[in-house]
N, CA, C and O atoms as a DFTB+ gen file, in Angstrom:
348 C
 N C O
     1  1     145.627      51.813      41.812
     2  2     147.485      52.607      41.541
     3  2     148.718      52.385      40.487
     4  3     148.715      51.193      40.181
     5  1     149.811      53.113      39.793
     6  2     149.999      52.896      38.529
     7  2     151.030      54.147      38.072
     8  3     150.608      55.294      38.221
     9  1     152.275      53.955      37.558
    10  2     152.846      53.859      37.326
    11  2     152.639      54.426      36.243
    12  3     152.168      53.871      35.251
    13  1     153.168      56.287      36.371
    14  2     153.654      57.529      35.219
    15  2     154.993      57.751      35.027
    16  3     155.753      57.641      35.990
    17  1     155.461      58.086      33.797
    18  2     156.287      58.827      33.806
    19  2     156.353      60.050      34.113
    20  3     155.325      60.672      34.383
    21  1     157.965      60.816      34.136
    22  2     158.932      60.088      34.101
    23  2     158.593      59.991      36.742
    24  3     158.869      60.349      37.886
    25  1     158.283      59.663      36.345
    26  2     158.870      59.527      38.669
    27  2     157.067      59.988      38.423
    28  3     156.997      61.067      37.834
    29  1     156.115      59.575      38.653
    30  2     155.062      59.749      38.909
    31  2     153.966      58.833      38.749
    32  3     153.443      58.221      37.819
    33  1     153.744      59.009      40.477
    34  2     152.366      57.951      40.449
    35  2     150.917      58.069      40.219
    36  3     150.640      58.438      39.078
    37  1     150.069      57.885      40.886
    38  2     148.662      57.945      40.097
    39  2     147.854      57.023      41.695
    40  3     147.630      55.839      41.948
    41  1     147.734      57.736      42.107
    42  2     147.387      57.153      43.522
    43  2     145.492      56.962      43.722
    44  3     144.666      57.605      43.074
    45  1     145.218      56.046      44.649
    46  2     143.433      55.878      44.324
    47  2     143.714      55.354      46.248
    48  3     144.330      54.370      46.656
    49  1     143.133      56.237      46.914
    50  2     142.686      55.664      48.333
    51  2     141.336      55.394      47.907
    52  3     140.768      55.712      46.862
    53  1     140.843      54.614      49.115
    54  2     139.652      54.338      50.487
    55  2     138.129      54.947      50.262
    56  3     137.000      54.523      50.017
    57  1     138.915      56.420      50.538
    58  2     138.058      57.606      50.880
    59  2     137.280      58.236      48.982
    60  3     136.348      58.938      48.589
    61  1     138.515      57.336      48.312
    62  2     137.662      58.552      47.433
    63  2     139.260      59.309      46.564
    64  3     139.490      59.326      45.355
    65  1     140.205      59.904      47.797
    66  2     140.412      60.893      46.920
    67  2     141.547      59.939      46.091
    68  3     142.086      58.976      46.638
    69  1     141.840      60.356      44.649
    70  2     142.935      60.160      43.730
    71  2     143.737      61.291      42.768
    72  3     143.247      62.306      42.273
    73  1     144.454      61.037      42.710
    74  2     145.288      61.751      42.002
    75  2     147.041      61.500      41.516
    76  3     147.503      60.385      41.757
    77  1     147.901      62.480      40.890
    78  2     149.288      62.348      40.990
    79  2     149.860      62.932      41.636
    80  3     149.634      63.993      42.218
    81  1     150.954      62.065      41.586
    82  2     152.074      62.510      42.681
    83  2     153.513      62.990      41.645
    84  3     153.410      62.492      40.524
    85  1     154.481      63.637      41.785
    86  2     155.431      63.584      41.416
    87  2     156.381      63.870      42.191
    88  3     156.708      64.947      42.689
    89  1     157.174      61.992      42.341
    90  2     158.388      61.462      42.615
    91  2     159.536      62.042      42.158
    92  3     160.329      61.198      42.574
    93  1     159.923      62.510      41.843
    94  2     160.582      63.093      40.693
    95  2     162.012      63.841      42.151
    96  3     163.132      63.393      41.908
    97  1     161.993      64.291      42.748
    98  2     162.716      64.691      43.364
    99  2     163.615      63.895      44.812
   100  3     164.563      64.349      45.453
   101  1     162.960      62.723      44.957
   102  2     163.222      61.857      45.135
   103  2     164.329      61.799      43.993
   104  3     165.470      61.778      44.456
   105  1     164.269      61.777      42.974
   106  2     164.912      60.554      41.822
   107  2     166.068      60.066      42.098
   108  3     165.972      59.706      43.272
   109  1     167.151      59.824      41.709
   110  2     168.067      59.717      41.919
   111  2     169.542      59.906      42.996
   112  3     170.753      60.028      42.807
   113  1     168.528      59.839      44.306
   114  2     169.073      60.380      45.753
   115  2     169.310      58.488      46.258
   116  3     168.938      57.366      45.914
   117  1     169.972      59.012      47.034
   118  2     170.059      57.445      47.692
   119  2     170.193      56.425      46.750
   120  3     170.806      56.263      45.695
   121  1     168.909      55.349      47.940
   122  2     168.119      54.808      47.379
   123  2     167.563      54.611      46.523
   124  3     167.682      53.576      45.867
   125  1     166.496      55.881      46.167
   126  2     166.597      56.814      45.037
   127  2     167.139      56.266      43.301
   128  3     166.568      56.334      42.213
   129  1     168.707      55.643      43.791
   130  2     169.087      55.814      42.534
   131  2     167.657      54.894      41.749
   132  3     166.734      55.567      41.290
   133  1     167.617      53.684      41.682
   134  2     167.395      52.757      41.531
   135  2     166.049      53.208      40.531
   136  3     165.868      52.306      39.714
   137  1     165.155      54.221      40.374
   138  2     164.453      54.654      39.418
   139  2     164.986      54.799      38.257
   140  3     164.123      54.540      37.417
   141  1     165.708      55.006      37.901
   142  2     166.645      55.127      36.986
   143  2     166.298      54.376      36.091
   144  3     166.588      54.787      34.967
   145  1     165.544      52.975      36.162
   146  2     165.675      52.044      35.052
   147  2     164.466      52.096      35.640
   148  3     164.053      51.949      36.790
   149  1     163.968      52.353      34.535
   150  2     161.766      53.152      34.178
   151  2     161.200      51.846      35.024
   152  3     160.558      51.842      36.075
   153  1     161.674      50.695      34.180
   154  2     161.263      48.758      34.696
   155  2     161.099      49.160      36.262
   156  3     160.073      48.788      36.832
   157  1     162.010      49.856      36.932
   158  2     161.941      49.380      38.059
   159  2     161.229      50.257      39.393
   160  3     160.904      49.940      40.538
   161  1     161.169      51.768      38.432
   162  2     160.016      52.449      38.612
   163  2     158.311      51.772      38.292
   164  3     157.158      51.755      38.724
   165  1     158.902      51.447      37.578
   166  2     157.156      50.699      36.810
   167  2     156.495      49.689      37.909
   168  3     155.314      49.412      38.117
   169  1     157.355      49.369      38.357
   170  2     156.934      48.069      39.081
   171  2     156.367      48.358      40.706
   172  3     156.724      47.829      41.758
   173  1     155.517      49.238      40.485
   174  2     155.232      49.385      42.096
   175  2     154.657      49.427      42.519
   176  3     153.846      50.313      42.250
   177  1     154.338      48.360      43.897
   178  2     153.179      48.094      44.172
   179  2     152.129      48.595      45.534
   180  3     152.287      49.644      46.160
   181  1     151.274      47.785      45.743
   182  2     151.167      48.383      47.290
   183  2     151.757      47.012      47.997
   184  3     151.858      45.882      47.519
   185  1     152.158      47.579      49.485
   186  2     152.949      46.746      50.689
   187  2     152.024      46.538      51.412
   188  3     151.057      47.145      50.952
   189  1     151.805      46.091      52.170
   190  2     152.132      45.860      53.355
   191  2     151.472      47.449      54.209
   192  3     152.120      48.493      54.140
   193  1     149.884      47.349      55.103
   194  2     149.713      48.902      55.736
   195  2     149.208      49.919      55.147
   196  3     148.776      50.948      55.666
   197  1     149.279      49.536      53.686
   198  2     149.717      51.180      52.966
   199  2     150.709      51.410      52.259
   200  3     150.597      51.796      51.096
   201  1     151.811      51.216      52.831
   202  2     152.709      51.465      52.589
   203  2     152.756      51.510      50.354
   204  3     152.060      50.647      49.818
   205  1     153.479      52.399      49.488
   206  2     153.768      51.988      48.279
   207  2     155.899      51.744      48.605
   208  3     156.817      52.189      49.294
   209  1     155.581      50.647      47.427
   210  2     156.270      49.937      47.513
   211  2     157.027      49.607      45.685
   212  3     156.412      49.427      44.634
   213  1     158.534      49.639      45.940
   214  2     159.069      48.896      44.957
   215  2     160.478      48.175      45.086
   216  3     161.523      48.693      45.479
   217  1     160.303      47.036      44.725
   218  2     161.393      46.021      44.875
   219  2     160.849      45.415      46.430
   220  3     159.777      45.403      47.035
   221  1     162.818      44.731      46.785
   222  2     162.320      44.261      48.160
   223  2     162.747      45.363      49.626
   224  3     162.701      44.990      50.798
   225  1     162.989      46.201      49.339
   226  2     163.537      47.172      50.600
   227  2     163.141      49.057      49.897
   228  3     163.326      49.963      50.711
   229  1     162.702      49.403      48.643
   230  2     161.963      50.343      48.582
   231  2     160.771      50.509      48.902
   232  3     159.927      49.866      48.277
   233  1     160.324      51.478      50.036
   234  2     158.906      52.564      50.065
   235  2     158.414      53.508      50.639
   236  3     158.613      53.609      51.850
   237  1     157.633      54.474      49.961
   238  2     157.076      55.380      50.824
   239  2     155.487      54.977      51.693
   240  3     154.589      54.203      51.363
   241  1     155.625      55.811      52.816
   242  2     154.534      55.957      53.502
   243  2     153.390      55.875      53.018
   244  3     153.162      56.969      52.500
   245  1     152.446      55.137      52.873
   246  2     150.885      55.469      52.288
   247  2     150.450      57.091      52.839
   248  3     150.277      57.794      51.843
   249  1     150.230      57.864      54.118
   250  2     150.082      58.263      54.554
   251  2     150.432      59.799      54.841
   252  3     149.912      60.806      55.322
   253  1     151.859      59.289      54.140
   254  2     152.620      60.692      54.087
   255  2     151.836      61.451      52.701
   256  3     151.321      62.569      52.667
   257  1     151.961      60.251      51.404
   258  2     151.675      60.009      50.565
   259  2     150.617      60.965      50.195
   260  3     150.760      61.839      49.341
   261  1     149.397      60.726      50.979
   262  2     147.896      60.972      51.261
   263  2     148.151      62.283      51.415
   264  3     147.565      62.964      50.573
   265  1     148.957      63.027      52.352
   266  2     148.780      64.069      52.911
   267  2     150.085      64.838      51.498
   268  3     149.756      66.022      51.425
   269  1     151.002      64.651      50.732
   270  2     150.997      65.279      49.868
   271  2     150.439      65.482      48.401
   272  3     150.689      66.056      47.341
   273  1     149.495      64.621      49.031
   274  2     148.447      64.487      47.311
   275  2     146.767      65.234      48.379
   276  3     145.625      64.907      48.057
   277  1     146.910      65.693      48.944
   278  2     145.658      66.637      49.558
   279  2     145.938      67.511      49.844
   280  3     145.170      68.360      49.391
   281  1     147.171      68.163      50.777
   282  2     147.472      69.181      50.728
   283  2     146.961      69.011      51.971
   284  3     146.962      70.119      52.508
   285  1     146.435      68.022      52.851
   286  2     146.473      68.715      54.337
   287  2     147.505      68.134      55.701
   288  3     148.359      67.257      55.824
   289  1     146.956      69.036      56.484
   290  2     148.058      68.726      58.314
   291  2     148.022      66.822      58.356
   292  3     146.964      66.337      57.956
   293  1     148.656      66.248      58.621
   294  2     148.299      64.813      59.038
   295  2     146.741      65.599      60.786
   296  3     145.841      64.802      61.049
   297  1     146.747      66.378      61.246
   298  2     145.782      67.203      62.559
   299  2     143.763      66.328      61.740
   300  3     142.719      65.778      62.091
   301  1     144.578      66.884      60.462
   302  2     143.240      67.095      59.574
   303  2     142.583      66.172      59.008
   304  3     141.362      66.027      58.965
   305  1     143.959      65.103      58.266
   306  2     143.227      64.546      58.159
   307  2     143.226      63.280      58.998
   308  3     142.521      62.329      58.660
   309  1     143.935      63.238      60.000
   310  2     143.340      61.886      60.725
   311  2     142.767      62.860      61.984
   312  3     143.668      63.497      62.531
   313  1     141.419      63.074      62.527
   314  2     141.898      63.483      63.938
   315  2     141.667      62.889      64.815
   316  3     142.119      63.157      65.928
   317  1     140.569      61.492      64.462
   318  2     140.963      60.545      65.565
   319  2     142.054      60.452      66.127
   320  3     142.136      60.018      67.276
   321  1     142.991      60.799      65.501
   322  2     144.700      60.249      65.689
   323  2     144.748      61.375      66.706
   324  3     144.629      61.029      67.882
   325  1     144.930      62.884      66.400
   326  2     144.698      63.951      67.561
   327  2     144.098      63.242      68.584
   328  3     144.745      62.457      69.277
   329  1     143.055      63.423      68.722
   330  2     141.708      62.870      69.787
   331  2     142.466      62.766      70.439
   332  3     143.158      63.561      71.074
   333  1     142.391      61.011      70.295
   334  2     143.430      60.312      71.275
   335  2     144.202      61.017      71.952
   336  3     144.185      61.695      72.979
   337  1     145.219      60.561      70.768
   338  2     147.147      61.277      71.755
   339  2     146.959      62.394      73.076
   340  3     147.589      62.545      74.123
   341  1     145.444      63.280      72.308
   342  2     146.041      64.388      73.883
   343  2     144.453      64.189      74.943
   344  3     143.857      65.175      75.377
   345  1     143.981      62.715      75.211
   346  2     143.265      62.094      75.807
   347  2     143.895      62.427      77.110
   348  3     143.442      61.956      78.154
């Protein structure tokens, strides 16, 4: 994972899926105003349970970003979760 400019990140998942995501639609809104400091945005890292983290209080769900990157639904991406839920 690495930060790209402006407000883009590159991710690679364990299953080999990788690519860039444009997060500019979040920038400047509420807690995401912190991204206006480019050094803060560049300090992206992997958090616990696969979250994408900036600082101590700002994170995005890694699974949600996976869905956005692949264009899959949660049922397509995580069928085992849905099979268990339906049982």
